[in-house]
C-alpha positions in Angstrom: 10.6 61.1 -23.6 11.0 58.1 -26.0 13.5 56.4 -23.6 11.1 56.7 -20.7 8.3 55.2 -22.7 10.5 52.3 -23.8 11.7 51.8 -20.3 8.1 51.7 -19.0 7.1 49.3 -21.8 10.1 47.0 -20.9 9.2 47.0 -17.2 5.6 46.3 -18.0 6.5 43.4 -20.2 8.9 42.1 -17.5 6.2 42.3 -14.8 3.7 40.6 -17.1 6.1 37.8 -17.8 6.9 37.4 -14.1 3.2 37.2 -13.3 2.7 34.6 -16.1 5.6 32.5 -14.8 4.2 32.6 -11.2 0.7 31.6 -12.4 2.2 28.7 -14.3 4.2 27.5 -11.3 1.3 27.9 -8.9 -1.0 26.1 -11.3 1.5 23.2 -11.6 2.0 23.9 -15.3 5.7 24.6 -14.9 8.1 22.9 -12.5 9.3 25.4 -10.0 12.8 23.8 -9.8 13.3 24.2 -13.6 12.1 27.8 -13.5 14.5 28.5 -10.6 17.4 26.8 -12.5 16.8 29.0 -15.6 16.4 32.2 -13.5 19.6 31.4 -11.6 21.6 31.0 -14.8 20.2 34.4 -16.0 21.1 36.0 -12.6 24.6 34.6 -12.6 25.3 35.6 -16.2 24.1 39.0 -17.3 24.6 38.1 -21.0 22.7 34.8 -20.8 22.1 34.3 -24.5 25.7 34.9 -25.5 27.7 33.3 -22.8 25.6 30.4 -21.7 28.2 27.6 -21.1 28.0 24.2 -22.8 27.5 22.5 -19.5 24.7 24.7 -18.4 23.0 24.5 -21.8 23.3 20.7 -21.7 21.7 20.7 -18.2 18.9 22.9 -19.5 18.3 20.7 -22.5 18.2 17.5 -20.3 15.7 19.1 -18.0 13.5 20.3 -20.9 13.7 16.8 -22.4 12.6 15.2 -19.1 9.7 17.7 -18.9 8.6 16.8 -22.5 8.9 13.1 -21.8 6.7 13.5 -18.7 4.2 15.6 -20.6 3.9 13.1 -23.5 3.5 10.2 -21.1 0.8 11.9 -19.0 -1.2 13.5 -21.9 -0.8 11.0 -24.7 0.5 7.8 -23.1 3.6 8.1 -25.3 7.0 7.0 -23.9 9.7 9.2 -25.5 13.2 7.9 -25.8 14.9 11.2 -25.3 18.3 9.8 -26.1 17.3 9.4 -29.8 16.0 12.9 -30.3 18.4 15.0 -32.5 18.7 18.4 -30.8 19.4 21.2 -33.4 22.3 23.6 -32.8 21.4 26.3 -30.3 21.1 29.9 -31.5 21.3 32.9 -29.2 17.9 34.1 -28.1 16.2 30.8 -29.0 16.2 29.1 -25.6 13.0 27.1 -25.5 13.1 23.6 -26.8 9.9 22.2 -28.3 9.7 18.4 -28.8 7.1 16.9 -31.2 6.5 13.2 -30.7 6.2 10.9 -33.7 2.7 10.4 -34.9 1.2 13.5 -33.3 -1.2 15.4 -35.5 -3.1 18.6 -35.0 -6.3 16.7 -34.4 -4.8 14.5 -31.7 -3.3 17.5 -30.0 -6.7 19.4 -30.2 -8.5 16.4 -28.7 -6.0 16.3 -25.8 -6.4 20.0 -25.3 -10.1 19.8 -25.3 -10.0 17.3 -22.5 -8.3 20.0 -20.4 -10.3 23.1 -21.3 -13.1 24.5 -23.5 -11.8 24.7 -27.1 -13.2 25.2 -30.5 -11.7 25.0 -34.0 -12.4 26.8 -37.2 -11.8 23.7 -39.4 -13.5 20.3 -39.0 -10.2 18.6 -39.8 -7.0 20.3 -38.5 -4.9 17.6 -40.1 -5.8 19.1 -43.5 -3.4 22.0 -42.6 -0.2 21.8 -44.5 2.9 22.2 -42.4 6.6 22.5 -43.2 7.4 19.7 -40.8 5.5 16.5 -40.1 5.8 14.2 -37.0 6.8 11.2 -39.0 9.6 10.9 -36.4 10.1 12.6 -33.1 12.0 15.9 -33.5 13.0 19.0 -31.6 13.1 22.7 -32.6 14.4 25.7 -30.7 12.0 28.7 -30.5 12.5 32.2 -29.1 11.5 32.6 -25.5 8.8 35.1 -26.2 5.3 35.1 -24.9 3.9 37.0 -27.8 4.3 36.6 -31.6 7.4 38.1 -33.1 6.9 41.8 -33.6 8.9 41.9 -36.8 6.5 39.3 -38.3 3.2 40.8 -37.4 0.6 41.4 -40.1 2.2 38.7 -42.3 0.2 35.7 -43.4 1.5 32.2 -43.6 1.7 32.6 -47.4 3.7 35.8 -47.0 6.1 34.1 -44.6 6.4 31.0 -46.8 7.1 33.2 -49.8 9.8 35.0 -47.9 11.4 31.7 -46.8 10.7 32.5 -43.2 10.7 29.3 -41.1 8.1 29.5 -38.3 6.6 27.0 -35.9 3.9 24.6 -37.0 0.5 24.1 -35.5 1.7 21.0 -33.8 4.7 22.8 -32.3 
């Protein structure tokens, strides 16, 4: 009975992710060619996270950097020199690259987001939030390719995670 429930939950999650991906592609929030490239790699290699070749990873990184450069140019008028961004070592299961441009602050990001959709914030000044990383230079981080927060970290506050030495994404990221 437990196996059937787990199988149904996995299928439900897969279908939910597929729907989200299709909505992003149809809404021009994701490039369909990039999505197809990633799905093709997964289809061709059943153990994607473990055996992703250096060439394929390099191609995916380049495509993600191009997408980030386009995003920052369109949304913030920032021209990223992607050749100078230090890409951290890749870890299995951490397949989505986030690039934070130099000088970005939570307030600047919120202002850009508010131009696109209704938004509100709990604090008057989001820049007062203390983060483990600052955008004093452009940097990149790998994150897990998950839609929801990490199940193993649920119900933990930022103070709990900091006390445990758990490195998480920042508000800017």
